[in-house]
C-alpha positions in Angstrom: -97.5 83.1 91.6 -95.1 80.2 91.1 -94.7 80.2 87.4 -92.4 77.2 87.4 -95.0 75.1 89.2 -97.7 76.1 86.7 -95.5 75.2 83.8 -94.9 71.8 85.4 -98.6 71.2 85.9 -99.3 72.2 82.3 -96.6 69.9 81.0 -98.2 67.0 82.8 -101.6 67.8 81.4 -100.2 68.3 77.9 -98.4 65.0 78.0 -101.4 63.2 79.2 -103.6 64.7 76.4 -101.0 64.1 73.7 -100.5 60.5 74.7 -104.2 59.8 75.1 -105.1 61.5 71.8 -102.0 60.1 70.0 -100.6 63.5 69.2 -97.0 62.9 70.3 -94.7 64.7 67.9 -97.5 66.6 66.2 -97.0 70.4 65.9 -100.0 71.9 67.8 -98.8 75.5 67.9 -101.3 76.9 65.4 -104.2 75.0 67.0 -103.2 76.3 70.4 -102.9 79.9 69.2 -106.4 79.6 67.7 -107.7 78.0 70.9 -106.1 80.9 72.9 -107.8 83.5 70.8 -111.2 81.7 71.2 -110.6 81.6 75.0 -109.8 85.3 75.1 -113.0 86.0 73.2 -115.0 83.9 75.7 -113.4 85.8 78.5 -114.3 89.1 77.0 -117.8 87.9 76.5 -118.1 87.0 80.2 -116.9 90.4 81.3 -119.3 92.1 78.9 -117.0 95.1 79.0 -117.5 95.9 75.3 -121.3 95.4 75.2 -122.3 99.1 75.3 -125.7 98.2 74.0 -126.6 95.9 77.0 -127.3 96.6 80.6 -126.8 92.9 81.6 -124.0 92.7 84.3 -120.8 90.7 83.9 -120.6 87.1 84.9 -119.7 86.4 88.5 -116.0 86.8 89.4 -115.6 83.0 89.7 -116.8 82.4 86.1 -114.6 85.3 84.8 -111.4 84.0 86.5 -112.2 80.4 85.3 -112.3 81.8 81.7 -109.1 83.7 82.4 -107.2 80.6 83.4 -108.5 78.7 80.4 -106.4 81.2 78.3 -103.5 80.8 80.7 -103.4 77.1 80.1 -102.8 77.7 76.4 -100.2 80.4 77.0 -98.3 78.0 79.3 -98.7 75.2 76.8 -97.3 77.3 74.0 -94.3 78.3 76.2 -93.6 74.6 76.8 -93.9 73.7 73.1 -91.5 76.4 72.1 -89.1 75.7 74.9 -89.5 79.1 76.5 -90.8 77.9 79.9 -87.5 78.2 81.8 -86.6 81.5 80.0 -89.5 83.8 81.0 -90.2 85.6 84.2 -93.1 87.3 85.9 -93.5 91.0 85.8 -94.7 93.0 88.8 -97.9 94.5 87.3 -98.6 97.8 88.9 -101.1 99.1 86.4 -103.0 98.2 83.2 -105.0 99.9 80.6 -108.8 100.1 80.8 -110.4 96.7 80.3 -111.5 97.0 76.6 -108.1 98.5 75.7 -106.3 95.8 77.6 -108.2 93.1 75.8 -107.2 94.7 72.5 -103.6 94.7 73.6 -103.8 90.9 74.4 -105.2 90.2 71.0 -102.4 92.2 69.4 -99.8 90.4 71.5 -101.2 87.0 70.4 -101.0 88.0 66.7 -97.4 89.4 67.2 -96.5 86.1 68.9 -98.0 84.1 66.1 -96.0 85.9 63.5 -92.7 85.8 65.4 -92.8 82.8 67.7 -89.9 84.3 69.5 -89.0 84.4 73.2 -89.4 88.2 73.1 -92.9 88.0 71.7 -93.8 85.2 74.1 -92.7 87.2 77.1 -94.7 90.2 75.8 -97.8 87.9 75.5 -97.3 86.7 79.0 -96.8 90.2 80.3 -99.9 91.5 78.5 -102.0 88.7 79.8 -100.9 89.3 83.3 -101.8 93.0 82.9 -105.2 91.7 81.8 -105.5 89.9 85.2 -104.7 93.2 86.9 -107.4 95.0 84.8 -109.9 92.3 85.9 -108.9 93.0 89.5 -107.4 89.5 90.0 -104.3 89.0 92.2 -101.6 86.6 91.0 -102.4 84.4 94.0 -106.1 84.3 92.9 -104.9 83.4 89.3 -102.6 80.7 90.6 -105.3 79.1 92.8 -107.9 79.3 89.9 -105.3 77.7 87.5 -104.7 74.8 89.9 -108.4 74.2 90.4 -109.1 74.3 86.6 -106.1 72.1 85.9 -107.7 69.5 88.2 -111.0 69.8 86.3 -109.1 69.3 83.1 -107.5 66.1 84.4 -110.9 64.9 85.5 -112.3 65.6 82.1 -109.6 63.4 80.6 -110.6 60.7 83.0 -114.1 61.0 81.6 -113.0 60.9 77.9 -113.9 64.6 77.4 
């Protein structure tokens, strides 16, 4: 996964939205953190991994990865806002926790990041989110391709005054 490319694509989308919505110079960090938490919840809902009371299967893989990259959009955007984009790196994820436990780790990482807003907490959030991709059985290549596809959808939505 080319993290530099994804940051560049996210920056272009953010600048487009901020210009169009007259948000230049506005601090959107808190709103983006809340949006990230909502997206993580939507992702968990699509996996149904916590729904012990239900026998309904998870959403198809295509829907789950689309929800995953919605969260990645906000993580990248936060890294850009806090000027961490060129200071983070990808980890080589070899293992992750079971899915429910990994989701809880991601939520904890978001809360720790929200409190600290530090490079260290941001790197930890990114790492934990990539571990979630592993727990979901997504490769980094699949994540990158899904991000690129969803980024195009997001640009098209801006064309249509979404």
